[in-house]
DSSP file (Angstrom, degrees, kcal/mol; ACC not computed):
  #  RESIDUE AA STRUCTURE BP1 BP2  ACC     N-H-->O    O-->H-N    N-H-->O    O-->H-N    TCO  KAPPA ALPHA  PHI   PSI    X-CA   Y-CA   Z-CA
    1    1 A M              0   0    0      0, 0.0     2,-0.0     0, 0.0     5,-0.0   0.000 360.0 360.0 360.0 149.0   84.6  -42.6  229.3
    2    2 A N     >  -     0   0    0      1,-0.1     4,-2.7     2,-0.1     5,-0.2  -0.347 360.0-135.5 -56.1 131.6   83.7  -39.8  226.8
    3    3 A T  H  > S+     0   0    0      1,-0.2     4,-2.4     2,-0.2     5,-0.2   0.887 103.2  49.8 -62.4 -41.5   81.4  -41.3  224.2
    4    4 A A  H  > S+     0   0    0      2,-0.2     4,-2.3     1,-0.2    -1,-0.2   0.907 112.9  47.0 -64.9 -41.0   83.2  -39.5  221.3
    5    5 A L  H  > S+     0   0    0      2,-0.2     4,-2.7     1,-0.2    -2,-0.2   0.914 111.7  50.7 -66.3 -42.2   86.5  -40.8  222.5
    6    6 A N  H  X S+     0   0    0     -4,-2.7     4,-2.6     1,-0.2    -2,-0.2   0.911 111.0  48.9 -61.5 -42.7   85.2  -44.3  223.0
    7    7 A T  H  X S+     0   0    0     -4,-2.4     4,-2.6     2,-0.2     5,-0.2   0.907 111.3  50.2 -62.4 -43.0   83.8  -44.3  219.4
    8    8 A T  H  X S+     0   0    0     -4,-2.3     4,-2.7     2,-0.2    -2,-0.2   0.922 112.1  46.8 -62.7 -44.6   87.1  -43.0  218.1
    9    9 A I  H  X S+     0   0    0     -4,-2.7     4,-2.6     2,-0.2    -2,-0.2   0.930 113.6  48.0 -63.6 -45.5   89.0  -45.7  219.9
   10   10 A N  H  X S+     0   0    0     -4,-2.6     4,-0.6     2,-0.2    -2,-0.2   0.892 114.2  46.4 -63.9 -39.6   86.6  -48.4  218.8
   11   11 A T  H >< S+     0   0    0     -4,-2.6     3,-0.9     1,-0.2     4,-0.2   0.919 113.8  48.4 -67.1 -44.2   86.7  -47.2  215.1
   12   12 A T  H >< S+     0   0    0     -4,-2.7     3,-1.9     1,-0.2     6,-0.2   0.890 106.0  57.3 -63.7 -40.4   90.5  -47.0  215.2
   13   13 A M  H 3< S+     0   0    0     -4,-2.6    -1,-0.2     1,-0.3    -2,-0.2   0.650  93.5  68.9 -68.7 -14.0   90.9  -50.4  216.7
   14   14 A K  T << S+     0   0    0     -3,-0.9    -1,-0.3    -4,-0.6    -2,-0.2   0.574  72.9 105.1 -80.7  -7.7   89.0  -51.9  213.8
   15   15 A T  S <> S-     0   0    0     -3,-1.9     4,-2.8    -4,-0.2     5,-0.3  -0.613  76.8-134.8 -69.3 125.4   92.0  -51.0  211.5
   16   16 A P  H  > S+     0   0    0      0, 0.0     4,-2.3     0, 0.0     5,-0.2   0.869 100.1  48.7 -55.2 -42.4   93.7  -54.4  210.9
   17   17 A L  H  > S+     0   0    0      2,-0.2     4,-2.1     1,-0.2     5,-0.1   0.952 115.1  43.0 -64.8 -49.2   97.2  -53.2  211.5
   18   18 A L  H  > S+     0   0    0      1,-0.2     4,-2.4     2,-0.2     5,-0.3   0.887 112.8  53.7 -63.8 -38.5   96.4  -51.4  214.8
   19   19 A N  H  X S+     0   0    0     -4,-2.8     4,-2.3     1,-0.2    -1,-0.2   0.918 110.2  47.3 -61.5 -42.6   94.3  -54.3  215.9
   20   20 A R  H  < S+     0   0    0     -4,-2.3    -2,-0.2    -5,-0.3    -1,-0.2   0.871 112.2  50.4 -66.3 -37.0   97.2  -56.7  215.3
   21   21 A I  H  < S+     0   0    0     -4,-2.1    77,-0.5    -5,-0.2    -2,-0.2   0.924 121.6  29.8 -68.5 -45.0   99.7  -54.4  217.1
   22   22 A F  H  < S+     0   0    0     -4,-2.4   134,-0.3    -5,-0.1   124,-0.2   0.781  91.5 103.7 -90.7 -28.2   97.6  -54.0  220.3
   23   23 A T     <  +     0   0    0     -4,-2.3     2,-0.3    -5,-0.3   130,-0.1  -0.307  44.0 155.7 -63.6 134.4   95.6  -57.2  220.6
   24   24 A T        -     0   0    0    128,-0.1   121,-0.1   121,-0.1     2,-0.1  -0.952  35.8-118.7-149.3 165.7   96.9  -59.6  223.2
   25   25 A D        -     0   0    0    119,-0.5   122,-0.1    -2,-0.3   128,-0.1  -0.307  35.9-101.3 -96.6-171.9   95.7  -62.4  225.3
   26   26 A E        +     0   0    0    121,-0.1     2,-0.1    -2,-0.1    -1,-0.0   0.020  66.6 149.0 -99.5  27.0   95.6  -62.6  229.1
   27   27 A S     >  -     0   0    0      1,-0.1   121,-2.6   117,-0.1     4,-0.7  -0.353  40.9-157.9 -65.2 135.5   98.7  -64.8  229.3
   28   28 A L  H  > S+     0   0    0    119,-0.2     4,-2.8     2,-0.2     5,-0.2   0.703  87.1  72.9 -81.1 -22.2  101.0  -64.5  232.3
   29   29 A S  H  > S+     0   0    0      1,-0.2     4,-1.7     2,-0.2    -1,-0.2   0.888  95.9  49.4 -63.4 -38.0  103.9  -65.9  230.3
   30   30 A S  H  > S+     0   0    0      2,-0.2     4,-3.1     1,-0.2    -1,-0.2   0.905 111.7  49.1 -65.9 -40.7  104.3  -62.7  228.3
   31   31 A L  H  X S+     0   0    0     -4,-0.7     4,-1.8     1,-0.2    -2,-0.2   0.931 110.4  50.3 -61.6 -45.8  104.2  -60.6  231.5
   32   32 A I  H  < S+     0   0    0     -4,-2.8    -1,-0.2     1,-0.2    -2,-0.2   0.826 116.9  42.4 -63.2 -32.1  106.8  -62.9  233.1
   33   33 A L  H  X S+     0   0    0     -4,-1.7     4,-1.5    -5,-0.2     5,-0.2   0.906 112.8  49.6 -79.5 -45.0  109.0  -62.5  230.0
   34   34 A R  H  X S+     0   0    0     -4,-3.1     4,-2.1   112,-0.2    -2,-0.2   0.791 103.0  58.5 -74.5 -27.6  108.7  -58.8  229.3
   35   35 A I  H  X S+     0   0    0     -4,-1.8     4,-2.2    -5,-0.2    -1,-0.2   0.985 112.5  35.4 -68.4 -57.1  109.4  -57.4  232.8
   36   36 A P  H  > S+     0   0    0      0, 0.0     4,-2.2     0, 0.0    -1,-0.2   0.891 119.8  50.3 -66.1 -35.1  112.9  -58.8  233.4
   37   37 A I  H  X S+     0   0    0     -4,-1.5     4,-2.5     2,-0.2    -2,-0.2   0.904 110.2  51.5 -66.2 -40.0  113.8  -58.4  229.7
   38   38 A G  H  X S+     0   0    0     -4,-2.1     4,-2.5    -5,-0.2    -1,-0.2   0.904 108.7  50.5 -61.4 -42.1  112.6  -54.8  229.8
   39   39 A V  H  X S+     0   0    0     -4,-2.2     4,-2.3     2,-0.2    -2,-0.2   0.921 111.1  48.9 -62.2 -44.4  114.7  -54.1  232.9
   40   40 A I  H  X S+     0   0    0     -4,-2.2     4,-2.3     1,-0.2    -2,-0.2   0.922 112.3  47.8 -62.4 -45.2  117.8  -55.6  231.2
   41   41 A F  H  X S+     0   0    0     -4,-2.5     4,-2.7     1,-0.2     5,-0.2   0.910 110.4  51.6 -64.7 -41.4  117.3  -53.5  228.1
   42   42 A I  H  X S+     0   0    0     -4,-2.5     4,-2.5     2,-0.2    -1,-0.2   0.925 110.3  49.6 -60.1 -43.7  116.7  -50.3  230.0
   43   43 A A  H  X S+     0   0    0     -4,-2.3     4,-1.8     1,-0.2    -2,-0.2   0.925 113.0  46.1 -61.7 -44.7  120.0  -50.9  231.9
   44   44 A H  H  X S+     0   0    0     -4,-2.3     4,-2.0     2,-0.2    -1,-0.2   0.876 112.4  50.4 -68.9 -36.5  121.9  -51.5  228.7
   45   45 A G  H  X S+     0   0    0     -4,-2.7     4,-2.8     2,-0.2     5,-0.3   0.896 108.7  53.0 -64.2 -39.7  120.3  -48.5  227.0
   46   46 A G  H  X>S+     0   0    0     -4,-2.5     4,-2.1    -5,-0.2     6,-1.8   0.858 107.6  51.8 -63.2 -36.4  121.3  -46.4  230.1
   47   47 A Q  H  X5S+     0   0    0     -4,-1.8    10,-2.0     4,-0.3     4,-1.1   0.941 114.5  42.0 -62.8 -47.4  124.9  -47.6  229.7
   48   48 A K  H  <5S+     0   0    0     -4,-2.0    13,-0.3     8,-0.2    -2,-0.2   0.898 125.1  32.6 -69.4 -41.4  125.0  -46.6  226.1
   49   49 A L  H  <5S+     0   0    0     -4,-2.8     9,-1.2     8,-0.2    -3,-0.2   0.878 135.8  14.8 -85.8 -39.7  123.2  -43.3  226.3
   50   50 A F  H  <5S-     0   0    0     -4,-2.1    -3,-0.2    -5,-0.3    -2,-0.1   0.413  94.5-112.5-122.8  -0.5  124.1  -41.9  229.8
   51   51 A G    ><< +     0   0    0     -4,-1.1     3,-0.6    -5,-0.6    -4,-0.3   0.708  61.0 158.8  73.6  18.7  127.1  -43.9  231.1
   52   52 A L  G >   +     0   0    0     -6,-1.8     3,-1.9     1,-0.2    -1,-0.2  -0.318  56.3  18.1 -70.6 157.9  125.0  -45.5  233.8
   53   53 A F  G 3  S-     0   0    0      1,-0.3    -1,-0.2     2,-0.0    -6,-0.1   0.810 141.0 -49.2  52.6  37.7  126.0  -48.8  235.5
   54   54 A G  G <  S+     0   0    0     -3,-0.6    -1,-0.3     1,-0.2    -2,-0.2   0.584 101.1 144.1  82.8   9.8  129.6  -48.5  234.3
   55   55 A G    <   -     0   0    0     -3,-1.9    -1,-0.2    -4,-0.1    -7,-0.1  -0.164  57.9-120.3 -76.5 175.9  128.7  -47.8  230.7
   56   56 A Y     >  -     0   0    0      1,-0.2     4,-1.1     2,-0.1    -8,-0.2   0.460  45.2-131.4 -98.0  -3.8  130.7  -45.5  228.4
   57   57 A G  H  >  -     0   0    0    -10,-2.0     4,-2.6     3,-0.2    -7,-0.3  -0.085  42.6 -56.9  74.0 178.0  127.9  -43.1  227.6
   58   58 A L  H  > S+     0   0    0     -9,-1.2     4,-2.5     1,-0.2    -1,-0.2   0.909 135.3  47.2 -63.9 -45.1  126.9  -41.9  224.1
   59   59 A E  H  > S+     0   0    0      2,-0.2     4,-2.1     1,-0.2    -1,-0.2   0.932 116.0  43.6 -65.4 -45.8  130.3  -40.5  223.1
   60   60 A G  H  X S+     0   0    0     -4,-1.1     4,-2.1     2,-0.2    -2,-0.2   0.900 115.3  48.6 -66.1 -41.0  132.3  -43.5  224.3
   61   61 A T  H  X S+     0   0    0     -4,-2.6     4,-2.8   -13,-0.3    -1,-0.2   0.889 109.7  53.6 -65.6 -38.9  129.8  -45.9  222.8
   62   62 A A  H  X S+     0   0    0     -4,-2.5     4,-2.3    -5,-0.2    -2,-0.2   0.916 109.2  48.2 -62.0 -44.2  129.9  -44.0  219.5
   63   63 A K  H  X S+     0   0    0     -4,-2.1     4,-1.9     2,-0.2    -1,-0.2   0.908 113.1  47.8 -62.9 -42.3  133.7  -44.2  219.4
   64   64 A W  H  X S+     0   0    0     -4,-2.1     4,-1.2     2,-0.2    -2,-0.2   0.928 111.4  49.9 -65.9 -43.9  133.6  -47.9  220.1
   65   65 A M  H ><>S+     0   0    0     -4,-2.8     5,-2.6     1,-0.2     3,-0.5   0.908 110.9  49.4 -62.1 -41.1  130.9  -48.6  217.5
   66   66 A A  H ><5S+     0   0    0     -4,-2.3     3,-1.3     1,-0.2    -1,-0.2   0.876 105.9  58.5 -63.0 -36.8  132.9  -46.6  214.9
   67   67 A S  H 3<5S+     0   0    0     -4,-1.9    -1,-0.2     1,-0.3    -2,-0.2   0.757 107.3  46.2 -67.6 -24.3  136.0  -48.6  215.8
   68   68 A I  T <<5S-     0   0    0     -4,-1.2    -1,-0.3    -3,-0.5    -2,-0.2   0.319 127.4 -96.5-100.2   8.0  134.2  -51.9  214.9
   69   69 A G  T < 5S+     0   0    0     -3,-1.3     2,-1.3    -4,-0.2    -3,-0.2   0.500  81.3 133.3  96.4   4.7  132.8  -50.6  211.6
   70   70 A L      < -     0   0    0     -5,-2.6    -1,-0.2    -6,-0.2     6,-0.2  -0.734  54.2-140.0 -89.1  93.6  129.4  -49.5  212.7
   71   71 A E  S    S+     0   0    0     -2,-1.3     2,-0.1     1,-0.2    -5,-0.0  -0.806  77.9  33.3-111.9 148.2  129.4  -46.1  211.0
   72   72 A P  S  > S-     0   0    0      0, 0.0     4,-2.6     0, 0.0     5,-0.2   0.516  78.5-163.8 -71.2 133.2  128.4  -43.4  211.7
   73   73 A G  H  > S+     0   0    0      1,-0.2     4,-2.6     2,-0.2     5,-0.2   0.841  83.5  52.3 -56.0 -41.2  129.3  -44.4  215.3
   74   74 A Y  H  > S+     0   0    0      2,-0.2     4,-2.5     1,-0.2    -1,-0.2   0.931 112.5  44.9 -64.4 -45.0  127.3  -41.6  217.0
   75   75 A L  H  > S+     0   0    0      2,-0.2     4,-2.7     1,-0.2    -2,-0.2   0.908 114.2  49.2 -65.2 -42.2  124.1  -42.4  215.1
   76   76 A M  H  X S+     0   0    0     -4,-2.6     4,-2.8     2,-0.2     5,-0.2   0.907 112.8  47.5 -64.7 -41.3  124.5  -46.2  215.6
   77   77 A A  H  X S+     0   0    0     -4,-2.6     4,-2.7    -5,-0.2     5,-0.3   0.908 113.2  48.6 -65.2 -41.6  125.1  -45.6  219.4
   78   78 A L  H  X S+     0   0    0     -4,-2.5     4,-2.2    -5,-0.2     5,-0.2   0.912 114.2  45.7 -64.6 -42.5  122.1  -43.3  219.6
   79   79 A M  H  X S+     0   0    0     -4,-2.7     4,-2.6     2,-0.2    -2,-0.2   0.937 116.2  44.2 -67.1 -46.8  119.9  -45.8  217.7
   80   80 A A  H  X S+     0   0    0     -4,-2.8     4,-2.4     2,-0.2     5,-0.2   0.939 116.7  45.9 -64.1 -47.0  121.0  -48.8  219.7
   81   81 A G  H  X S+     0   0    0     -4,-2.7     4,-2.8    -5,-0.2     5,-0.2   0.900 115.1  46.7 -63.2 -41.7  120.8  -47.0  223.1
   82   82 A S  H  X>S+     0   0    0     -4,-2.2     4,-2.4    -5,-0.3     5,-0.7   0.906 110.8  52.3 -67.4 -42.0  117.4  -45.5  222.3
   83   83 A A  H  X5S+     0   0    0     -4,-2.6     4,-1.6    -5,-0.2     5,-0.3   0.929 115.2  42.0 -58.8 -44.8  116.1  -48.9  221.1
   84   84 A E  H  X5S+     0   0    0     -4,-2.4     4,-2.1     3,-0.2    -2,-0.2   0.935 119.0  42.6 -70.4 -46.1  117.2  -50.5  224.3
   85   85 A L  H  X5S+     0   0    0     -4,-2.8     4,-1.9    -5,-0.2    -2,-0.2   0.975 125.2  32.2 -65.7 -55.4  116.1  -47.8  226.7
   86   86 A F  H  X5S+     0   0    0     -4,-2.4     4,-2.4    -5,-0.2    -3,-0.2   0.850 119.3  53.2 -75.2 -33.8  112.7  -47.0  225.2
   87   87 A G  H  X<S+     0   0    0     -4,-1.6     4,-2.1    -5,-0.7    -1,-0.2   0.911 109.8  49.0 -64.0 -41.8  112.1  -50.5  224.0
   88   88 A G  H  X S+     0   0    0     -4,-2.1     4,-2.3    -5,-0.3    -2,-0.2   0.901 110.7  50.3 -63.1 -41.3  112.7  -51.8  227.5
   89   89 A L  H  X S+     0   0    0     -4,-1.9     4,-2.5     1,-0.2     5,-0.2   0.909 108.9  52.2 -62.8 -41.9  110.4  -49.2  228.9
   90   90 A A  H  X>S+     0   0    0     -4,-2.4     5,-2.0     1,-0.2     4,-1.6   0.897 108.8  51.0 -61.0 -40.1  107.7  -50.2  226.4
   91   91 A L  H  <5S+     0   0    0     -4,-2.1    -2,-0.2     2,-0.2    -1,-0.2   0.937 110.7  47.7 -63.7 -45.7  108.1  -53.8  227.4
   92   92 A I  H  <5S+     0   0    0     -4,-2.3    -2,-0.2     1,-0.2    -1,-0.2   0.920 117.0  42.3 -62.1 -43.8  107.7  -53.0  231.1
   93   93 A L  H  <5S-     0   0    0     -4,-2.5    58,-1.4    -5,-0.2    -1,-0.2   0.727 105.6-128.9 -73.1 -21.5  104.6  -50.8  230.5
   94   94 A G  T  <5 +     0   0    0     -4,-1.6    58,-3.0     1,-0.2     2,-0.5   0.846  60.3 141.8  72.8  34.2  103.2  -53.3  228.0
   95   95 A L  S   <S-     0   0    0     -5,-2.0    -1,-0.2    56,-0.2    -2,-0.1  -0.943  73.5 -13.5-115.9 123.6  102.7  -50.6  225.4
   96   96 A L  S  > S+     0   0    0     -2,-0.5     4,-2.3    -3,-0.1     5,-0.2   0.904  81.7 164.2  55.0  43.8  103.4  -51.2  221.8
   97   97 A V  H  >  +     0   0    0     -3,-0.2     4,-3.0     1,-0.2     5,-0.2   0.887  63.7  54.4 -62.4 -43.2  105.1  -54.4  222.8
   98   98 A R  H  > S+     0   0    0    -77,-0.5     4,-1.9     2,-0.2    -1,-0.2   0.958 113.6  39.4 -62.0 -51.7  105.1  -56.0  219.3
   99   99 A P  H  > S+     0   0    0      0, 0.0     4,-2.2     0, 0.0    -1,-0.2   0.909 117.6  50.3 -64.9 -37.9  106.8  -53.1  217.5
  100  100 A A  H  X S+     0   0    0     -4,-2.3     4,-2.4     1,-0.2    -2,-0.2   0.925 111.3  48.4 -63.5 -44.2  109.2  -52.5  220.4
  101  101 A A  H  X S+     0   0    0     -4,-3.0     4,-2.3    -5,-0.2    -1,-0.2   0.842 109.0  54.3 -65.7 -32.9  110.1  -56.2  220.6
  102  102 A L  H  X S+     0   0    0     -4,-1.9     4,-2.2    -5,-0.2    -1,-0.2   0.936 109.9  46.1 -64.8 -46.6  110.7  -56.2  216.8
  103  103 A V  H  X S+     0   0    0     -4,-2.2     4,-2.3     1,-0.2    -2,-0.2   0.906 113.6  49.4 -62.6 -41.8  113.1  -53.3  217.1
  104  104 A L  H  X S+     0   0    0     -4,-2.4     4,-2.3     2,-0.2    -1,-0.2   0.873 108.1  54.2 -66.2 -36.2  114.9  -55.0  220.0
  105  105 A S  H  X S+     0   0    0     -4,-2.3     4,-2.1     2,-0.2    -2,-0.2   0.933 110.2  46.1 -61.9 -45.7  115.1  -58.2  218.0
  106  106 A V  H  X S+     0   0    0     -4,-2.2     4,-2.3     1,-0.2    -2,-0.2   0.909 110.4  54.1 -63.3 -42.0  116.8  -56.5  215.2
  107  107 A T  H  X S+     0   0    0     -4,-2.3     4,-2.1     1,-0.2    -1,-0.2   0.903 109.5  48.0 -58.2 -42.5  119.1  -54.7  217.6
  108  108 A M  H  X S+     0   0    0     -4,-2.3     4,-2.8     2,-0.2    -1,-0.2   0.864 108.4  53.9 -69.8 -35.3  120.2  -58.0  219.1
  109  109 A L  H  X S+     0   0    0     -4,-2.1     4,-2.5     2,-0.2     5,-0.3   0.912 109.0  49.3 -63.2 -41.2  120.8  -59.5  215.7
  110  110 A V  H  X S+     0   0    0     -4,-2.3     4,-2.4     2,-0.2     5,-0.3   0.930 112.4  48.3 -61.7 -44.4  123.1  -56.6  214.8
  111  111 A A  H  X>S+     0   0    0     -4,-2.1     5,-1.7     2,-0.2     4,-1.7   0.918 112.2  49.6 -61.7 -43.9  124.9  -57.2  218.2
  112  112 A I  I  <>S+     0   0    0     -4,-2.8     5,-2.9     3,-0.2     6,-0.2   0.954 119.9  33.8 -60.3 -51.4  125.2  -60.9  217.6
  113  113 A F  I  <5S+     0   0    0     -4,-2.5    -1,-0.2     3,-0.2    -2,-0.2   0.718 124.1  40.8 -85.8 -20.0  126.6  -60.7  214.1
  114  114 A S  I  <5S+     0   0    0     -4,-2.4    -1,-0.2    -5,-0.3    -3,-0.2   0.695 133.1  11.4 -97.6 -19.6  128.7  -57.5  214.3
  115  115 A V  I  <5S+     0   0    0     -4,-1.7    -3,-0.2    -5,-0.3    -2,-0.1   0.752 129.3  27.7-121.8 -52.0  130.2  -58.0  217.8
  116  116 A H  I > <S+     0   0    0     -5,-1.7     3,-1.9    -4,-0.2    12,-0.3   0.741  92.3  80.3 -98.5 -26.4  129.8  -61.4  219.3
  117  117 A F  G > <S+     0   0    0     -5,-2.9     3,-1.8     1,-0.3    -1,-0.1   0.860  90.7  55.3 -58.6 -41.9  129.5  -64.1  216.7
  118  118 A S  G 3  S+     0   0    0      1,-0.3    -1,-0.3    -6,-0.2    -2,-0.1   0.668 102.1  60.5 -67.1 -14.5  133.2  -64.4  215.9
  119  119 A N  G <  S-     0   0    0     -3,-1.9    -1,-0.3     1,-0.3     8,-0.2   0.434 109.0-123.0 -91.0  -0.3  133.8  -65.1  219.6
  120  120 A G    <   -     0   0    0     -3,-1.8     8,-1.8    -4,-0.3    -1,-0.3  -0.325  40.2 -54.0  86.6-173.2  131.7  -68.2  219.7
  121  121 A L  S    S+     0   0    0      6,-0.3     8,-2.3     7,-0.2     9,-0.2   0.911 100.4  88.4 -71.7 -46.0  128.7  -69.0  221.8
  122  122 A F    > > -     0   0    0      6,-0.2     5,-2.2    -3,-0.2     3,-1.6  -0.315  63.7-145.1 -78.6 136.8  129.8  -68.5  225.4
  123  123 A I  G > 5S+     0   0    0      1,-0.3     3,-2.2     3,-0.2    -1,-0.1   0.765  97.4  71.0 -64.5 -26.5  129.6  -65.2  227.2
  124  124 A S  G 3 5S+     0   0    0      1,-0.3    -1,-0.3     2,-0.1    -2,-0.1   0.758 104.5  41.9 -62.9 -22.3  132.9  -66.0  229.0
  125  125 A N  G < 5S-     0   0    0     -3,-1.6    -1,-0.3    -6,-0.1    -2,-0.2   0.093 128.8 -98.5-105.6  20.2  134.6  -65.5  225.7
  126  126 A K  T < 5S+     0   0    0     -3,-2.2    -7,-0.3     1,-0.1    -3,-0.2   0.830  76.3 157.5  61.9  34.3  132.5  -62.4  224.8
  127  127 A G      < -     0   0    0     -5,-2.2     3,-0.3    -8,-0.2     4,-0.3  -0.010  54.5 -98.7 -80.7-171.8  130.3  -64.7  222.7
  128  128 A Y  S  > S+     0   0    0     -8,-1.8     4,-2.7   -12,-0.3     5,-0.2   0.302  85.4 105.2 -97.6   6.7  126.7  -64.3  221.6
  129  129 A E  H  > S+     0   0    0     -8,-2.3     4,-2.0     1,-0.2    -1,-0.2   0.892  85.4  43.8 -61.7 -40.9  124.8  -66.4  224.2
  130  130 A F  H  > S+     0   0    0     -3,-0.3     4,-2.3     2,-0.2    -1,-0.2   0.932 116.0  47.0 -69.3 -44.7  123.4  -63.5  226.2
  131  131 A A  H  > S+     0   0    0     -4,-0.3     4,-2.4     1,-0.2    -2,-0.2   0.863 111.5  53.0 -63.1 -35.2  122.5  -61.5  223.0
  132  132 A L  H  X S+     0   0    0     -4,-2.7     4,-2.7     2,-0.2    -1,-0.2   0.899 108.2  49.7 -66.8 -40.2  120.9  -64.7  221.6
  133  133 A A  H  X S+     0   0    0     -4,-2.0     4,-2.2    -5,-0.2    -2,-0.2   0.910 112.4  47.4 -64.6 -41.6  118.8  -65.1  224.8
  134  134 A L  H  X S+     0   0    0     -4,-2.3     4,-2.3     2,-0.2    -2,-0.2   0.880 112.0  51.0 -66.4 -37.4  117.6  -61.5  224.5
  135  135 A F  H  X S+     0   0    0     -4,-2.4     4,-3.1     2,-0.2     5,-0.2   0.944 110.5  48.6 -61.8 -47.8  116.9  -61.9  220.8
  136  136 A A  H  X S+     0   0    0     -4,-2.7     4,-2.2     1,-0.2    -2,-0.2   0.905 112.8  47.3 -61.6 -42.5  114.8  -65.1  221.6
  137  137 A A  H  X S+     0   0    0     -4,-2.2     4,-1.7     2,-0.2    -1,-0.2   0.919 114.8  46.5 -65.3 -43.7  112.8  -63.3  224.3
  138  138 A S  H  X S+     0   0    0     -4,-2.3     4,-1.5     1,-0.2    -2,-0.2   0.930 112.0  50.1 -64.4 -45.3  112.2  -60.3  222.1
  139  139 A A  H  X S+     0   0    0     -4,-3.1     4,-1.2     1,-0.2    -1,-0.2   0.884 107.6  54.5 -62.5 -38.2  111.2  -62.4  219.1
  140  140 A A  H  X S+     0   0    0     -4,-2.2     4,-2.5    -5,-0.2     3,-0.3   0.900 106.8  51.5 -61.3 -39.7  108.8  -64.4  221.3
  141  141 A L  H  X S+     0   0    0     -4,-1.7     4,-2.1     1,-0.2    -1,-0.2   0.788  99.8  63.4 -70.4 -26.7  107.1  -61.1  222.4
  142  142 A V  H  < S+     0   0    0     -4,-1.5    -1,-0.2     1,-0.2    -2,-0.2   0.916 114.8  33.1 -58.7 -41.2  106.7  -60.0  218.7
  143  143 A F  H  < S+     0   0    0     -4,-1.2    -2,-0.2    -3,-0.3    -1,-0.2   0.832 124.3  41.4 -85.9 -34.4  104.4  -63.0  218.2
  144  144 A S  H  < S-     0   0    0     -4,-2.5  -119,-0.5     1,-0.2     3,-0.3   0.812  93.4-147.4 -85.9 -29.8  102.8  -63.3  221.6
  145  145 A G     <  -     0   0    0     -4,-2.1    -1,-0.2    -5,-0.2  -121,-0.1  -0.408  43.7 -48.8  84.7-171.2  102.1  -59.6  222.4
  146  146 A A        -     0   0    0   -124,-0.2  -112,-0.2     1,-0.2    -1,-0.2   0.773  69.8-163.3 -76.9 -29.5  102.1  -58.0  225.8
  147  147 A G        +     0   0    0     -3,-0.3     3,-0.3  -117,-0.1     6,-0.3  -0.378  45.7   0.6  77.9-159.0   99.9  -60.4  227.8
  148  148 A R  S    S+     0   0    0   -121,-2.6  -122,-0.1     1,-0.2  -123,-0.1  -0.203 122.7  21.0 -67.4 153.3   98.3  -59.7  231.1
  149  149 A F  S    S+     0   0    0      1,-0.2     2,-0.3     2,-0.1    -1,-0.2   0.923  93.0 133.8  55.6  52.5   98.6  -56.4  233.0
  150  150 A S     >  -     0   0    0     -3,-0.3     4,-1.5     1,-0.1   -56,-0.2  -0.931  65.8-131.5-129.7 152.9   99.6  -54.4  229.9
  151  151 A L  H  > S+     0   0    0    -58,-1.4     4,-2.8    -2,-0.3   -56,-0.2   0.839 110.8  60.1 -68.8 -32.7   98.5  -51.1  228.3
  152  152 A D  H  > S+     0   0    0    -58,-3.0     4,-2.3     1,-0.2    -1,-0.2   0.913 104.1  50.7 -58.3 -42.1   98.1  -52.9  225.0
  153  153 A G  H  > S+     0   0    0     -6,-0.3     4,-0.6   -59,-0.3    -1,-0.2   0.884 111.6  46.9 -63.6 -39.1   95.5  -55.1  226.6
  154  154 A I  H >< S+     0   0    0     -4,-1.5     3,-0.8     1,-0.2    -2,-0.2   0.916 113.1  48.4 -68.3 -43.7   93.7  -52.1  228.0
  155  155 A I  H 3< S+     0   0    0     -4,-2.8    -2,-0.2     1,-0.2    -1,-0.2   0.864 107.8  55.3 -65.7 -36.1   93.8  -50.3  224.6
  156  156 A S  H 3<        0   0    0     -4,-2.3    -1,-0.2  -134,-0.3    -2,-0.2   0.620 360.0 360.0 -76.2 -11.1   92.6  -53.3  222.7
  157  157 A K    <<        0   0    0     -3,-0.8    -1,-0.2    -4,-0.6    -2,-0.1   0.478 360.0 360.0 -83.8 360.0   89.4  -53.8  224.8
């Protein structure tokens, strides 16, 4: 690697905030968690943004979000869809996993309390159990980091 680039990376990584964001262990548990959760989030983001997998796309999702009081609907749909799509991609790549997982955790809390909570726990009643599981997985990754086979692990070395 270029010596100047290596020095820059090493100096930058000594910044406490960046060090905390990228540092991870070699745990396989984080890898096992982040890949399937990342795939699920990408699929849901694709539904919201592009109408993939039977979704309503950005315009349809925006109208629905506005109808349940999440205003402005277009911005909320764009933010939720982008968080899920790009956050899921970040989880799969293992890049910026802690910040991505934090954004995904907040997104799931909004989904739980604005959409699902009044329906009870069970998904069969449009309840919050699936969103709660995604929240728990995302929150765990905020604390654990990306784990083995991640770009965060490569950057932090």
